[in-house]
PyMOL CGO cylinders between C-alpha atoms (Angstrom):
from pymol import cmd
from pymol.cgo import CYLINDER

trace = [
    CYLINDER, -17.21, -12.45, -24.17, -16.01, -12.43, -20.57, 0.3, 1, 1, 1, 1, 1, 1,
    CYLINDER, -16.01, -12.43, -20.57, -18.25, -10.85, -17.95, 0.3, 1, 1, 1, 1, 1, 1,
    CYLINDER, -18.25, -10.85, -17.95, -15.99, -8.23, -16.41, 0.3, 1, 1, 1, 1, 1, 1,
    CYLINDER, -15.99, -8.23, -16.41, -18.28, -7.53, -13.46, 0.3, 1, 1, 1, 1, 1, 1,
    CYLINDER, -18.28, -7.53, -13.46, -18.48, -11.24, -12.58, 0.3, 1, 1, 1, 1, 1, 1,
    CYLINDER, -18.48, -11.24, -12.58, -14.69, -11.51, -12.51, 0.3, 1, 1, 1, 1, 1, 1,
    CYLINDER, -14.69, -11.51, -12.51, -14.50, -8.32, -10.40, 0.3, 1, 1, 1, 1, 1, 1,
    CYLINDER, -14.50, -8.32, -10.40, -16.98, -9.76, -7.86, 0.3, 1, 1, 1, 1, 1, 1,
    CYLINDER, -16.98, -9.76, -7.86, -15.01, -13.02, -7.73, 0.3, 1, 1, 1, 1, 1, 1,
    CYLINDER, -15.01, -13.02, -7.73, -11.75, -11.10, -7.16, 0.3, 1, 1, 1, 1, 1, 1,
    CYLINDER, -11.75, -11.10, -7.16, -13.28, -9.02, -4.37, 0.3, 1, 1, 1, 1, 1, 1,
    CYLINDER, -13.28, -9.02, -4.37, -14.77, -12.07, -2.66, 0.3, 1, 1, 1, 1, 1, 1,
    CYLINDER, -14.77, -12.07, -2.66, -11.72, -14.34, -2.88, 0.3, 1, 1, 1, 1, 1, 1,
    CYLINDER, -11.72, -14.34, -2.88, -8.64, -12.09, -3.19, 0.3, 1, 1, 1, 1, 1, 1,
    CYLINDER, -8.64, -12.09, -3.19, -9.52, -9.27, -0.77, 0.3, 1, 1, 1, 1, 1, 1,
    CYLINDER, -9.52, -9.27, -0.77, -10.06, -10.78, 2.70, 0.3, 1, 1, 1, 1, 1, 1,
    CYLINDER, -10.06, -10.78, 2.70, -8.40, -7.98, 4.69, 0.3, 1, 1, 1, 1, 1, 1,
    CYLINDER, -8.40, -7.98, 4.69, -9.61, -4.61, 5.99, 0.3, 1, 1, 1, 1, 1, 1,
    CYLINDER, -9.61, -4.61, 5.99, -7.37, -1.57, 5.54, 0.3, 1, 1, 1, 1, 1, 1,
    CYLINDER, -7.37, -1.57, 5.54, -7.34, 2.14, 6.33, 0.3, 1, 1, 1, 1, 1, 1,
    CYLINDER, -7.34, 2.14, 6.33, -5.65, 4.48, 3.83, 0.3, 1, 1, 1, 1, 1, 1,
    CYLINDER, -5.65, 4.48, 3.83, -4.80, 8.03, 4.88, 0.3, 1, 1, 1, 1, 1, 1,
    CYLINDER, -4.80, 8.03, 4.88, -3.16, 10.97, 3.17, 0.3, 1, 1, 1, 1, 1, 1,
    CYLINDER, -3.16, 10.97, 3.17, -1.34, 13.94, 4.67, 0.3, 1, 1, 1, 1, 1, 1,
    CYLINDER, -1.34, 13.94, 4.67, -3.47, 17.06, 4.52, 0.3, 1, 1, 1, 1, 1, 1,
    CYLINDER, -3.47, 17.06, 4.52, -0.53, 18.92, 3.02, 0.3, 1, 1, 1, 1, 1, 1,
    CYLINDER, -0.53, 18.92, 3.02, -0.87, 22.15, 4.97, 0.3, 1, 1, 1, 1, 1, 1,
    CYLINDER, -0.87, 22.15, 4.97, 0.85, 22.70, 8.29, 0.3, 1, 1, 1, 1, 1, 1,
    CYLINDER, 0.85, 22.70, 8.29, -1.27, 24.34, 11.00, 0.3, 1, 1, 1, 1, 1, 1,
    CYLINDER, -1.27, 24.34, 11.00, -0.31, 26.61, 13.84, 0.3, 1, 1, 1, 1, 1, 1,
    CYLINDER, -0.31, 26.61, 13.84, -0.45, 25.07, 17.31, 0.3, 1, 1, 1, 1, 1, 1,
    CYLINDER, -0.45, 25.07, 17.31, -1.71, 27.97, 19.45, 0.3, 1, 1, 1, 1, 1, 1,
    CYLINDER, -1.71, 27.97, 19.45, -0.29, 26.45, 22.65, 0.3, 1, 1, 1, 1, 1, 1,
    CYLINDER, -0.29, 26.45, 22.65, 3.30, 26.25, 21.39, 0.3, 1, 1, 1, 1, 1, 1,
    CYLINDER, 3.30, 26.25, 21.39, 3.28, 28.67, 18.46, 0.3, 1, 1, 1, 1, 1, 1,
    CYLINDER, 3.28, 28.67, 18.46, 4.87, 25.98, 16.31, 0.3, 1, 1, 1, 1, 1, 1,
    CYLINDER, 4.87, 25.98, 16.31, 3.74, 24.74, 12.92, 0.3, 1, 1, 1, 1, 1, 1,
    CYLINDER, 3.74, 24.74, 12.92, 2.63, 21.12, 13.07, 0.3, 1, 1, 1, 1, 1, 1,
    CYLINDER, 2.63, 21.12, 13.07, 1.47, 18.77, 10.32, 0.3, 1, 1, 1, 1, 1, 1,
    CYLINDER, 1.47, 18.77, 10.32, -2.25, 18.98, 9.57, 0.3, 1, 1, 1, 1, 1, 1,
    CYLINDER, -2.25, 18.98, 9.57, -4.53, 16.06, 10.34, 0.3, 1, 1, 1, 1, 1, 1,
    CYLINDER, -4.53, 16.06, 10.34, -4.41, 13.18, 7.88, 0.3, 1, 1, 1, 1, 1, 1,
    CYLINDER, -4.41, 13.18, 7.88, -7.44, 12.63, 5.65, 0.3, 1, 1, 1, 1, 1, 1,
    CYLINDER, -7.44, 12.63, 5.65, -9.03, 9.19, 5.26, 0.3, 1, 1, 1, 1, 1, 1,
    CYLINDER, -9.03, 9.19, 5.26, -8.93, 8.15, 1.61, 0.3, 1, 1, 1, 1, 1, 1,
    CYLINDER, -8.93, 8.15, 1.61, -10.28, 4.59, 1.83, 0.3, 1, 1, 1, 1, 1, 1,
    CYLINDER, -10.28, 4.59, 1.83, -11.34, 2.26, 4.64, 0.3, 1, 1, 1, 1, 1, 1,
    CYLINDER, -11.34, 2.26, 4.64, -12.63, -1.10, 3.45, 0.3, 1, 1, 1, 1, 1, 1,
    CYLINDER, -12.63, -1.10, 3.45, -11.57, -4.43, 1.98, 0.3, 1, 1, 1, 1, 1, 1,
    CYLINDER, -11.57, -4.43, 1.98, -8.30, -5.22, 0.23, 0.3, 1, 1, 1, 1, 1, 1,
    CYLINDER, -8.30, -5.22, 0.23, -5.78, -7.99, -0.32, 0.3, 1, 1, 1, 1, 1, 1,
    CYLINDER, -5.78, -7.99, -0.32, -2.10, -7.70, 0.64, 0.3, 1, 1, 1, 1, 1, 1,
    CYLINDER, -2.10, -7.70, 0.64, 0.39, -9.90, -1.23, 0.3, 1, 1, 1, 1, 1, 1,
    CYLINDER, 0.39, -9.90, -1.23, 4.17, -10.11, -0.85, 0.3, 1, 1, 1, 1, 1, 1,
    CYLINDER, 4.17, -10.11, -0.85, 6.32, -9.63, -3.93, 0.3, 1, 1, 1, 1, 1, 1,
    CYLINDER, 6.32, -9.63, -3.93, 10.08, -10.04, -4.28, 0.3, 1, 1, 1, 1, 1, 1,
    CYLINDER, 10.08, -10.04, -4.28, 12.23, -8.63, -7.03, 0.3, 1, 1, 1, 1, 1, 1,
    CYLINDER, 12.23, -8.63, -7.03, 15.79, -9.70, -7.68, 0.3, 1, 1, 1, 1, 1, 1,
    CYLINDER, 15.79, -9.70, -7.68, 18.27, -7.05, -8.76, 0.3, 1, 1, 1, 1, 1, 1,
    CYLINDER, 18.27, -7.05, -8.76, 21.80, -7.67, -9.99, 0.3, 1, 1, 1, 1, 1, 1,
    CYLINDER, 21.80, -7.67, -9.99, 24.26, -4.78, -10.14, 0.3, 1, 1, 1, 1, 1, 1,
    CYLINDER, 24.26, -4.78, -10.14, 27.98, -4.44, -10.55, 0.3, 1, 1, 1, 1, 1, 1,
    CYLINDER, 27.98, -4.44, -10.55, 29.86, -3.24, -7.48, 0.3, 1, 1, 1, 1, 1, 1,
    CYLINDER, 29.86, -3.24, -7.48, 32.20, -0.24, -7.29, 0.3, 1, 1, 1, 1, 1, 1,
    CYLINDER, 32.20, -0.24, -7.29, 35.47, -0.14, -9.20, 0.3, 1, 1, 1, 1, 1, 1,
    CYLINDER, 35.47, -0.14, -9.20, 36.58, -1.64, -12.50, 0.3, 1, 1, 1, 1, 1, 1,
    CYLINDER, 36.58, -1.64, -12.50, 36.81, -5.15, -11.11, 0.3, 1, 1, 1, 1, 1, 1,
    CYLINDER, 36.81, -5.15, -11.11, 33.76, -4.89, -8.89, 0.3, 1, 1, 1, 1, 1, 1,
    CYLINDER, 33.76, -4.89, -8.89, 31.89, -8.10, -8.25, 0.3, 1, 1, 1, 1, 1, 1,
    CYLINDER, 31.89, -8.10, -8.25, 28.29, -8.51, -9.26, 0.3, 1, 1, 1, 1, 1, 1,
    CYLINDER, 28.29, -8.51, -9.26, 25.96, -8.02, -6.33, 0.3, 1, 1, 1, 1, 1, 1,
    CYLINDER, 25.96, -8.02, -6.33, 22.58, -9.74, -6.21, 0.3, 1, 1, 1, 1, 1, 1,
    CYLINDER, 22.58, -9.74, -6.21, 19.95, -8.13, -4.03, 0.3, 1, 1, 1, 1, 1, 1,
    CYLINDER, 19.95, -8.13, -4.03, 16.42, -9.18, -3.15, 0.3, 1, 1, 1, 1, 1, 1,
    CYLINDER, 16.42, -9.18, -3.15, 14.02, -6.27, -2.78, 0.3, 1, 1, 1, 1, 1, 1,
    CYLINDER, 14.02, -6.27, -2.78, 10.89, -6.93, -0.77, 0.3, 1, 1, 1, 1, 1, 1,
    CYLINDER, 10.89, -6.93, -0.77, 7.72, -5.23, -1.85, 0.3, 1, 1, 1, 1, 1, 1,
    CYLINDER, 7.72, -5.23, -1.85, 3.99, -5.68, -1.60, 0.3, 1, 1, 1, 1, 1, 1,
    CYLINDER, 3.99, -5.68, -1.60, 1.00, -5.54, -3.92, 0.3, 1, 1, 1, 1, 1, 1,
    CYLINDER, 1.00, -5.54, -3.92, -2.28, -4.22, -2.62, 0.3, 1, 1, 1, 1, 1, 1,
    CYLINDER, -2.28, -4.22, -2.62, -5.39, -5.38, -4.45, 0.3, 1, 1, 1, 1, 1, 1,
    CYLINDER, -5.39, -5.38, -4.45, -8.41, -3.09, -4.23, 0.3, 1, 1, 1, 1, 1, 1,
    CYLINDER, -8.41, -3.09, -4.23, -11.91, -3.18, -5.73, 0.3, 1, 1, 1, 1, 1, 1,
    CYLINDER, -11.91, -3.18, -5.73, -12.57, -1.03, -8.79, 0.3, 1, 1, 1, 1, 1, 1,
    CYLINDER, -12.57, -1.03, -8.79, -14.79, 1.19, -6.65, 0.3, 1, 1, 1, 1, 1, 1,
    CYLINDER, -14.79, 1.19, -6.65, -11.84, 2.25, -4.46, 0.3, 1, 1, 1, 1, 1, 1,
    CYLINDER, -11.84, 2.25, -4.46, -10.54, 5.79, -5.02, 0.3, 1, 1, 1, 1, 1, 1,
    CYLINDER, -10.54, 5.79, -5.02, -7.19, 6.29, -6.72, 0.3, 1, 1, 1, 1, 1, 1,
    CYLINDER, -7.19, 6.29, -6.72, -4.33, 6.13, -4.22, 0.3, 1, 1, 1, 1, 1, 1,
    CYLINDER, -4.33, 6.13, -4.22, -1.38, 8.50, -4.48, 0.3, 1, 1, 1, 1, 1, 1,
    CYLINDER, -1.38, 8.50, -4.48, 2.32, 8.03, -3.87, 0.3, 1, 1, 1, 1, 1, 1,
    CYLINDER, 2.32, 8.03, -3.87, 3.11, 8.40, -0.14, 0.3, 1, 1, 1, 1, 1, 1,
    CYLINDER, 3.11, 8.40, -0.14, -0.42, 7.52, 1.02, 0.3, 1, 1, 1, 1, 1, 1,
    CYLINDER, -0.42, 7.52, 1.02, -0.23, 5.47, 4.22, 0.3, 1, 1, 1, 1, 1, 1,
    CYLINDER, -0.23, 5.47, 4.22, -1.90, 2.04, 4.44, 0.3, 1, 1, 1, 1, 1, 1,
    CYLINDER, -1.90, 2.04, 4.44, -2.70, 0.46, 7.81, 0.3, 1, 1, 1, 1, 1, 1,
    CYLINDER, -2.70, 0.46, 7.81, -3.77, -3.19, 8.01, 0.3, 1, 1, 1, 1, 1, 1,
    CYLINDER, -3.77, -3.19, 8.01, -6.76, -3.21, 10.38, 0.3, 1, 1, 1, 1, 1, 1,
    CYLINDER, -6.76, -3.21, 10.38, -7.93, -6.84, 10.02, 0.3, 1, 1, 1, 1, 1, 1,
    CYLINDER, -7.93, -6.84, 10.02, -6.27, -9.70, 8.16, 0.3, 1, 1, 1, 1, 1, 1,
    CYLINDER, -6.27, -9.70, 8.16, -6.33, -13.45, 7.78, 0.3, 1, 1, 1, 1, 1, 1,
    CYLINDER, -6.33, -13.45, 7.78, -2.65, -13.36, 8.80, 0.3, 1, 1, 1, 1, 1, 1,
    CYLINDER, -2.65, -13.36, 8.80, -2.61, -12.08, 12.40, 0.3, 1, 1, 1, 1, 1, 1,
    CYLINDER, -2.61, -12.08, 12.40, 0.98, -10.86, 11.98, 0.3, 1, 1, 1, 1, 1, 1,
    CYLINDER, 0.98, -10.86, 11.98, -0.14, -8.41, 9.30, 0.3, 1, 1, 1, 1, 1, 1,
    CYLINDER, -0.14, -8.41, 9.30, -2.50, -6.53, 11.64, 0.3, 1, 1, 1, 1, 1, 1,
    CYLINDER, -2.50, -6.53, 11.64, -1.02, -3.20, 12.70, 0.3, 1, 1, 1, 1, 1, 1,
    CYLINDER, -1.02, -3.20, 12.70, 1.60, -3.01, 9.97, 0.3, 1, 1, 1, 1, 1, 1,
    CYLINDER, 1.60, -3.01, 9.97, 1.75, 0.14, 7.88, 0.3, 1, 1, 1, 1, 1, 1,
    CYLINDER, 1.75, 0.14, 7.88, 2.87, 0.55, 4.31, 0.3, 1, 1, 1, 1, 1, 1,
    CYLINDER, 2.87, 0.55, 4.31, 3.63, 3.46, 2.00, 0.3, 1, 1, 1, 1, 1, 1,
    CYLINDER, 3.63, 3.46, 2.00, 2.27, 3.64, -1.55, 0.3, 1, 1, 1, 1, 1, 1,
    CYLINDER, 2.27, 3.64, -1.55, 5.30, 3.75, -3.86, 0.3, 1, 1, 1, 1, 1, 1,
    CYLINDER, 5.30, 3.75, -3.86, 3.66, 4.09, -7.28, 0.3, 1, 1, 1, 1, 1, 1,
    CYLINDER, 3.66, 4.09, -7.28, 0.34, 5.05, -8.79, 0.3, 1, 1, 1, 1, 1, 1,
    CYLINDER, 0.34, 5.05, -8.79, -2.09, 2.20, -9.27, 0.3, 1, 1, 1, 1, 1, 1,
    CYLINDER, -2.09, 2.20, -9.27, -1.92, 0.12, -12.40, 0.3, 1, 1, 1, 1, 1, 1,
    CYLINDER, -1.92, 0.12, -12.40, -4.57, 0.57, -15.09, 0.3, 1, 1, 1, 1, 1, 1,
    CYLINDER, -4.57, 0.57, -15.09, -5.85, -1.90, -17.68, 0.3, 1, 1, 1, 1, 1, 1,
    CYLINDER, -5.85, -1.90, -17.68, -8.05, -2.14, -20.76, 0.3, 1, 1, 1, 1, 1, 1,
    CYLINDER, -8.05, -2.14, -20.76, -9.93, -4.92, -18.95, 0.3, 1, 1, 1, 1, 1, 1,
    CYLINDER, -9.93, -4.92, -18.95, -10.05, -3.74, -15.32, 0.3, 1, 1, 1, 1, 1, 1,
    CYLINDER, -10.05, -3.74, -15.32, -11.35, -6.16, -12.70, 0.3, 1, 1, 1, 1, 1, 1,
    CYLINDER, -11.35, -6.16, -12.70, -9.42, -4.86, -9.69, 0.3, 1, 1, 1, 1, 1, 1,
    CYLINDER, -9.42, -4.86, -9.69, -6.89, -2.18, -8.76, 0.3, 1, 1, 1, 1, 1, 1,
    CYLINDER, -6.89, -2.18, -8.76, -3.24, -3.02, -8.05, 0.3, 1, 1, 1, 1, 1, 1,
    CYLINDER, -3.24, -3.02, -8.05, -1.10, -0.63, -6.02, 0.3, 1, 1, 1, 1, 1, 1,
    CYLINDER, -1.10, -0.63, -6.02, 2.57, -1.16, -5.08, 0.3, 1, 1, 1, 1, 1, 1,
    CYLINDER, 2.57, -1.16, -5.08, 3.67, -0.70, -1.48, 0.3, 1, 1, 1, 1, 1, 1,
    CYLINDER, 3.67, -0.70, -1.48, 6.74, -0.82, 0.74, 0.3, 1, 1, 1, 1, 1, 1,
    CYLINDER, 6.74, -0.82, 0.74, 6.54, -1.65, 4.43, 0.3, 1, 1, 1, 1, 1, 1,
    CYLINDER, 6.54, -1.65, 4.43, 6.80, 1.39, 6.68, 0.3, 1, 1, 1, 1, 1, 1,
    CYLINDER, 6.80, 1.39, 6.68, 6.55, 0.17, 10.26, 0.3, 1, 1, 1, 1, 1, 1,
    CYLINDER, 6.55, 0.17, 10.26, 4.54, -1.98, 12.61, 0.3, 1, 1, 1, 1, 1, 1,
    CYLINDER, 4.54, -1.98, 12.61, 2.32, -0.46, 15.27, 0.3, 1, 1, 1, 1, 1, 1,
    CYLINDER, 2.32, -0.46, 15.27, 2.01, -2.30, 18.58, 0.3, 1, 1, 1, 1, 1, 1,
    CYLINDER, 2.01, -2.30, 18.58, -1.05, -4.51, 18.74, 0.3, 1, 1, 1, 1, 1, 1,
    CYLINDER, -1.05, -4.51, 18.74, -3.23, -4.14, 21.84, 0.3, 1, 1, 1, 1, 1, 1,
    CYLINDER, -3.23, -4.14, 21.84, -3.45, -7.41, 23.76, 0.3, 1, 1, 1, 1, 1, 1,
]
cmd.load_cgo(trace, "trace")
């Protein structure tokens, strides 16, 4: 029988070289006493540790408008985030910031969680689907 914990340790060591910070909106707006306006509450840190970010492309083919519409092929860019089993469950719309990465161009980019994490009968890591949100300027 396969040793699930051994595979999980291997995956963490070799597939999760990056450091991320995941935050979630607090949900409740708060009153700014200086302006009297409601402003979004502070974000809550959900996870700040190792992960692996991997690009994923999906091809989609749809028929254009009208009866004689041509078929349109589209490539949709997406990302998979690999997390250790010990990571908390991420929710749709959580924000992921790449803090450190093997790929210097990934540092400072932010992503939005687009779907709940995948589950398995033989879990060795967590997989969460992301879409790129924006890139923060990197201090030089």
